[in-house]
C-alpha positions as CSV (number, residue, x, y, z in Angstrom):
1,X,99.0,115.0,107.8
2,X,101.7,112.7,109.4
3,X,104.6,114.5,110.9
4,X,107.9,112.8,111.7
5,X,110.6,114.0,113.9
6,X,113.8,112.5,112.5
7,X,115.9,112.8,115.6
8,X,118.2,109.9,114.6
9,X,119.7,112.2,112.0
10,X,120.3,114.9,114.7
11,X,121.9,112.6,117.2
12,X,124.1,110.2,115.4
13,X,125.3,112.2,112.4
14,X,127.4,114.7,114.3
15,X,130.9,114.5,112.9
16,X,132.0,117.1,110.4
17,X,134.8,117.9,108.0
18,X,137.1,120.9,108.6
19,X,139.2,123.1,106.5
20,X,142.2,122.2,108.6
21,X,144.6,119.6,107.1
22,X,145.4,117.9,110.4
23,X,143.8,114.6,111.3
24,X,143.4,113.1,114.7
25,X,142.5,109.9,116.4
26,X,140.3,108.4,119.1
27,X,142.1,105.8,121.3
28,X,140.9,104.1,124.4
29,X,140.2,101.0,126.3
30,X,137.0,98.8,126.5
31,X,136.4,97.2,129.9
32,X,133.8,96.3,132.4
33,X,133.9,96.9,136.2
34,X,136.6,94.3,136.6
35,X,138.8,93.9,133.6
36,X,139.5,94.9,130.0
37,X,137.5,93.3,127.2
38,X,139.5,92.0,124.2
39,X,137.5,91.5,121.0
40,X,134.9,94.2,121.6
41,X,133.6,95.8,118.4
42,X,134.0,99.6,118.3
43,X,132.0,101.5,115.6
44,X,131.7,105.1,114.5
45,X,128.0,105.9,114.4
46,X,126.7,107.0,111.0
47,X,129.8,105.8,109.2
48,X,131.4,102.6,107.8
49,X,134.4,103.0,110.2
50,X,135.0,100.3,112.8
51,X,137.7,98.5,114.7
52,X,138.2,95.7,117.3
53,X,139.7,96.0,120.7
54,X,143.0,94.1,121.0
55,X,144.1,91.5,123.6
56,X,144.4,94.3,126.2
57,X,141.0,95.8,125.3
58,X,142.6,98.8,123.5
59,X,141.5,100.3,120.2
60,X,142.4,103.2,117.9
61,X,140.5,105.0,115.1
62,X,142.7,107.1,112.9
63,X,142.3,109.9,110.3
64,X,139.5,111.8,112.0
65,X,139.0,115.5,111.4
66,X,137.8,117.9,114.2
67,X,134.2,117.1,115.0
68,X,131.6,115.6,117.3
69,X,131.5,111.8,117.1
70,X,129.5,109.0,118.6
71,X,131.2,105.8,119.4
72,X,129.2,102.5,119.7
73,X,130.5,99.3,121.3
74,X,129.2,95.8,121.0
75,X,130.4,92.8,123.0
76,X,128.6,89.4,123.6
77,X,127.3,89.3,127.1
78,X,127.2,93.0,127.5
79,X,124.6,95.8,126.8
80,X,125.3,97.9,123.7
81,X,127.1,101.2,124.7
82,X,127.5,104.6,123.1
83,X,129.7,107.5,124.1
84,X,129.9,111.0,122.6
85,X,133.5,112.2,121.8
86,X,134.4,115.8,120.7
87,X,137.6,116.4,118.8
88,X,138.7,120.0,118.5
89,X,142.5,120.4,118.1
90,X,144.0,117.2,119.4
91,X,143.5,113.5,119.6
92,X,141.2,112.1,122.3
93,X,141.6,109.2,124.7
94,X,138.5,107.6,126.3
95,X,137.6,104.7,128.6
96,X,134.5,102.7,127.6
97,X,132.9,100.8,130.5
98,X,130.3,98.2,129.6
99,X,127.6,96.7,131.7
100,X,126.8,93.0,131.7
101,X,123.5,91.9,130.2
102,X,122.0,90.1,133.1
103,X,118.7,88.3,132.4
104,X,117.4,86.1,135.2
105,X,115.6,83.3,133.3
106,X,113.4,82.2,136.2
107,X,112.0,85.8,136.5
108,X,111.1,86.0,132.8
109,X,107.4,85.6,132.2
110,X,106.6,84.9,128.5
111,X,103.2,86.3,127.5
112,X,101.7,86.0,124.1
113,X,100.7,89.4,122.8
114,X,98.0,89.1,120.1
115,X,98.8,92.6,118.9
116,X,102.6,92.1,118.6
117,X,102.5,91.4,114.8
118,X,100.4,94.6,114.3
119,X,102.8,96.8,116.3
120,X,105.9,95.4,114.6
121,X,104.3,96.1,111.3
122,X,103.6,99.7,112.4
123,X,107.2,100.0,113.6
124,X,108.6,98.8,110.3
125,X,106.5,101.4,108.4
126,X,107.4,104.3,110.6
127,X,111.1,103.3,111.2
128,X,112.2,101.8,107.9
129,X,109.6,103.6,105.8
130,X,107.2,102.8,102.9
131,X,109.3,103.8,100.0
132,X,110.3,101.4,97.2
133,X,113.6,100.9,98.9
134,X,111.8,100.0,102.1
135,X,110.2,97.0,100.3
136,X,113.8,95.6,100.0
137,X,114.6,96.1,103.7
138,X,114.3,93.4,106.3
139,X,114.7,93.5,110.1
140,X,116.7,90.3,110.7
141,X,116.1,90.1,114.5
142,X,112.6,91.5,115.3
143,X,112.5,89.2,118.4
144,X,114.8,91.7,120.3
145,X,112.1,94.4,120.2
146,X,110.3,95.2,123.4
147,X,106.9,96.6,122.7
148,X,104.6,98.6,125.0
149,X,101.3,100.3,124.1
150,X,99.8,102.8,126.5
151,X,96.1,102.9,125.8
152,X,95.5,106.1,127.9
153,X,98.1,108.0,125.9
154,X,97.6,106.2,122.5
155,X,101.4,105.8,122.4
156,X,103.3,102.9,121.0
157,X,106.8,102.7,122.5
158,X,109.5,100.3,121.3
159,X,112.9,99.7,122.8
160,X,115.7,97.1,122.7
161,X,118.8,96.4,124.7
162,X,120.5,94.8,121.6
163,X,121.6,96.1,118.2
164,X,118.8,96.0,115.7
165,X,120.0,94.4,112.4
166,X,118.5,95.8,109.2
167,X,119.5,94.4,105.8
168,X,118.9,96.9,103.0
169,X,119.1,95.1,99.7
170,X,118.1,98.3,97.8
171,X,121.1,100.4,98.8
172,X,123.5,97.5,99.6
173,X,123.9,98.2,103.3
174,X,123.6,96.1,106.4
175,X,122.9,98.4,109.4
176,X,123.6,97.7,113.0
177,X,121.2,100.2,114.7
178,X,121.4,101.0,118.3
179,X,117.8,102.1,118.9
180,X,117.6,104.6,121.8
181,X,113.9,105.2,121.6
182,X,110.8,104.9,119.3
183,X,107.4,106.5,120.0
184,X,104.3,106.8,117.8
185,X,101.3,108.7,119.1
186,X,98.2,107.7,117.1
187,X,96.3,110.8,118.3
188,X,98.8,113.4,117.2
189,X,100.3,111.1,114.5
190,X,103.8,112.3,115.4
191,X,106.6,109.7,115.1
192,X,109.8,110.1,117.1
193,X,112.8,107.8,117.1
194,X,116.5,108.2,117.8
195,X,119.5,106.0,117.6
196,X,122.9,105.2,116.2
197,X,123.4,103.4,112.9
198,X,126.5,101.7,111.7
199,X,126.8,100.9,108.0
200,X,128.4,97.7,106.5
201,X,128.7,97.1,102.8
202,X,126.8,94.1,101.4
203,X,129.1,92.1,99.1
204,X,128.4,92.9,95.4
205,X,130.1,93.3,92.1
206,X,129.3,94.1,88.5
207,X,125.7,94.9,87.7
208,X,124.6,94.6,91.3
209,X,127.2,97.0,92.6
210,X,126.2,99.5,89.9
211,X,122.6,99.2,91.0
212,X,123.6,99.9,94.6
213,X,125.6,103.0,93.5
214,X,122.7,104.4,91.4
215,X,120.2,103.9,94.1
216,X,122.4,105.5,96.7
217,X,122.8,108.6,94.6
218,X,119.0,108.8,94.1
219,X,118.5,108.5,97.9
220,X,121.1,111.1,98.7
221,X,120.1,113.8,96.2
222,X,117.2,115.9,97.5
223,X,117.6,114.6,101.1
224,X,118.0,116.7,104.2
225,X,121.7,115.7,104.2
226,X,122.2,117.0,100.7
227,X,120.3,120.2,101.5
228,X,122.3,121.1,104.6
229,X,125.6,120.4,102.8
230,X,124.4,122.8,100.1
231,X,123.3,125.3,102.7
232,X,126.8,125.2,104.3
233,X,128.5,125.5,101.0
234,X,126.3,128.4,99.9
235,X,125.1,126.8,96.7
236,X,121.5,125.8,97.6
237,X,120.0,127.2,94.3
238,X,122.6,125.6,92.1
239,X,122.0,122.2,93.8
240,X,118.3,122.5,92.9
241,X,116.7,123.7,96.1
242,X,114.1,126.5,96.4
243,X,113.1,127.9,99.8
244,X,109.7,129.4,100.7
245,X,107.9,130.2,103.9
246,X,105.2,127.8,105.0
247,X,102.6,129.9,106.8
248,X,99.9,128.5,109.1
249,X,96.5,130.1,108.8
250,X,93.3,129.2,110.8
251,X,91.5,126.3,109.2
252,X,88.5,127.8,107.4
253,X,86.7,124.4,107.6
254,X,86.9,124.2,111.4
255,X,84.6,125.9,113.9
256,X,86.2,127.8,116.8
257,X,87.0,125.8,120.0
258,X,84.4,127.7,122.0
259,X,81.6,126.7,119.6
260,X,82.8,123.1,119.4
261,X,82.9,122.8,123.2
262,X,79.5,124.4,123.7
263,X,77.8,122.0,121.2
264,X,79.5,118.9,122.6
265,X,78.5,119.8,126.2
266,X,74.9,120.5,125.0
267,X,74.6,117.2,123.1
268,X,76.1,115.1,125.8
269,X,74.0,116.5,128.6
270,X,71.1,114.3,129.4
271,X,67.7,116.0,128.5
272,X,65.3,116.7,131.3
273,X,62.5,114.8,129.6
274,X,62.4,111.0,130.3
275,X,60.9,110.3,126.9
276,X,63.4,110.3,124.1
277,X,62.4,109.5,120.6
278,X,64.5,107.2,118.5
279,X,64.8,109.8,115.7
280,X,66.0,112.3,118.2
281,X,68.7,109.9,119.5
282,X,69.9,109.2,116.0
283,X,70.1,113.0,115.2
284,X,72.0,113.6,118.5
285,X,74.5,110.8,117.8
286,X,75.1,112.2,114.3
287,X,75.6,115.7,115.6
288,X,78.0,114.4,118.3
289,X,80.0,112.6,115.7
290,X,80.1,115.8,113.6
291,X,81.4,117.9,116.5
292,X,84.0,115.3,117.5
293,X,85.2,115.3,113.9
294,X,85.4,119.1,114.1
295,X,87.4,118.8,117.3
296,X,89.9,116.4,115.7
297,X,90.5,118.7,112.7
298,X,93.7,120.7,112.6
299,X,93.3,124.2,113.9
300,X,95.6,125.5,111.2
301,X,96.4,124.7,107.6
302,X,99.6,125.3,105.7
303,X,99.8,128.2,103.2
304,X,102.8,128.4,100.8
305,X,104.1,131.9,100.5
306,X,105.1,132.3,96.9
307,X,108.0,134.7,97.6
308,X,111.3,132.8,97.3
309,X,113.7,133.2,100.3
310,X,117.4,133.7,99.8
311,X,119.3,131.0,101.7
312,X,122.1,133.5,102.4
313,X,119.7,135.7,104.4
314,X,119.1,132.8,106.8
315,X,122.6,131.5,107.4
316,X,125.4,132.9,109.5
317,X,128.7,131.5,110.9
318,X,128.4,130.1,114.4
319,X,132.1,129.1,114.8
320,X,134.8,127.6,112.5
321,X,133.0,124.3,112.1
322,X,129.3,125.2,112.6
323,X,126.9,127.4,110.7
324,X,123.6,128.7,112.0
325,X,120.2,128.6,110.3
326,X,118.3,131.5,111.9
327,X,114.6,131.0,111.1
328,X,111.3,130.6,112.9
329,X,108.2,128.8,111.9
330,X,108.3,126.5,108.9
331,X,110.3,126.3,105.7
332,X,109.0,124.7,102.5
333,X,112.0,123.2,100.7
334,X,111.5,122.2,97.1
335,X,114.0,120.0,95.2
336,X,113.6,120.8,91.6
337,X,115.7,118.1,90.1
338,X,113.3,115.3,91.1
339,X,109.5,115.1,90.9
340,X,107.2,113.4,93.3
341,X,106.3,109.8,92.5
342,X,102.8,108.4,92.2
343,X,103.5,106.1,95.2
344,X,104.5,109.1,97.3
345,X,101.4,111.1,96.3
346,X,99.2,108.4,97.7
347,X,100.8,108.5,101.2
348,X,99.8,110.6,104.2
349,X,103.0,112.6,103.9
350,X,102.0,114.5,100.9
351,X,102.2,118.3,101.3
352,X,99.4,120.4,99.8
353,X,100.6,122.7,97.0
354,X,98.8,125.2,94.8
355,X,97.8,123.6,91.5
356,X,100.1,125.8,89.4
357,X,103.2,124.8,91.4
358,X,105.3,122.0,89.6
359,X,105.2,118.6,91.3
360,X,108.7,118.9,92.7
361,X,109.6,117.0,95.9
362,X,108.5,119.3,98.7
363,X,109.6,118.9,102.3
364,X,108.5,121.1,105.2
365,X,111.0,121.7,108.0
366,X,109.2,123.0,111.2
367,X,111.9,124.7,113.2
368,X,111.2,124.2,116.9
369,X,114.1,126.1,118.4
370,X,114.3,129.2,116.1
371,X,118.0,128.5,115.3
372,X,119.5,125.3,114.0
373,X,123.3,124.7,114.1
374,X,124.6,122.4,111.3
375,X,127.9,121.0,110.0
376,X,129.6,120.9,106.6
377,X,128.7,117.3,106.1
378,X,125.0,118.0,106.4
379,X,124.5,116.9,110.0
380,X,122.5,118.9,112.6
381,X,123.9,119.6,116.0
382,X,120.7,120.4,117.9
383,X,118.6,117.4,119.0
384,X,114.9,117.8,118.2
385,X,115.6,121.0,116.3
386,X,113.4,120.2,113.4
387,X,110.1,118.5,112.7
388,X,109.8,117.2,109.2
389,X,106.8,116.8,106.9
390,X,106.5,115.9,103.3
391,X,109.2,114.1,101.4
392,X,111.8,114.1,104.2
393,X,109.2,112.5,106.5
394,X,108.4,109.9,103.9
395,X,112.0,108.8,103.5
396,X,113.4,107.1,106.6
397,X,116.0,104.4,107.4
398,X,115.5,102.6,104.1
399,X,116.8,105.7,102.3
400,X,119.8,106.6,104.6
401,X,123.3,106.8,103.4
402,X,126.4,107.2,105.6
403,X,127.5,110.7,106.6
404,X,130.8,110.2,104.8
405,X,129.0,109.3,101.6
406,X,130.2,111.1,98.5
407,X,128.1,110.8,95.2
408,X,130.1,109.8,92.1
409,X,128.2,112.0,89.7
């Protein structure tokens, strides 16, 4: 089972609406170590809000409600920059200091990597996804990706010092994505990436615009963003979500560690006899392969508790803008208004269900910190607070909509 930690949702989507009617602004200056930088692009991460620094390097973003925002800055000749800004009860002024992007050409050694195409393909699958929408997404500047594969740790790491540009012709967005980190461990099959996306609308009208609108609504409904908005509003059941416990039980098909270890040691220890028959060697090789396979099997398997959980029993108020999901272990979250597609059922993200359970979209949220703080707009405050399996792990960047997205229907 592939597990995906969707940290990009936890880091960048941190602004939230408030019941207060007041709106505030973020003002500031973009500069380097010497002078102000006119013309720098300033973006609000996770949104479609942006501005440009004026001739004195100053900028202003208006009509913001209290919340926790991430600013991104882009300027030719400088490294991308991000800064977290918290608005509580007054406007905020900041100073954004960029660092020059210095590349000494005579120190650059260009080496052909025969595996680069394979690693980029893996990155696209794990970052953009493999959904039907992902098929209509394209990374426009893959050359900015810096790839490293650690054989000893079986870990693929990808970074970049520039904005990654992703064109999504399914949802009608062009994303500027500031990728902080991407890791894929092929042993644990856990994917982790974090970053800051900025959304731009692709030009469209008529039938194409309607197509974008319809697909955006499909992407939004049933998503983690939709779920946490519903959880905050207290209408989870009405919105189509059902909660159950996902309990881990010992894998009945796996031997205990002590027995696996004992047999591997026995089979790998050279026999005292110097004469070894060919048949014996083949049997030992087959047995070693069997016990290694046993070692690689998961120690636990998921069991769906049939008793439905009341969302209200898990949620409390943390402060005027945050609510708290108080739960340990794993939650199975079924979205009853959409059913799993055939394409999804053939992926490694599929979650086992009893045969008499309808084929609703099921996601599993493994809660790593016992409590999860979340905002009214569906964003999560705590970084790395949840590890997703199932449908939410299947849908990635290709199925993201901005945090200020409001469905029409």
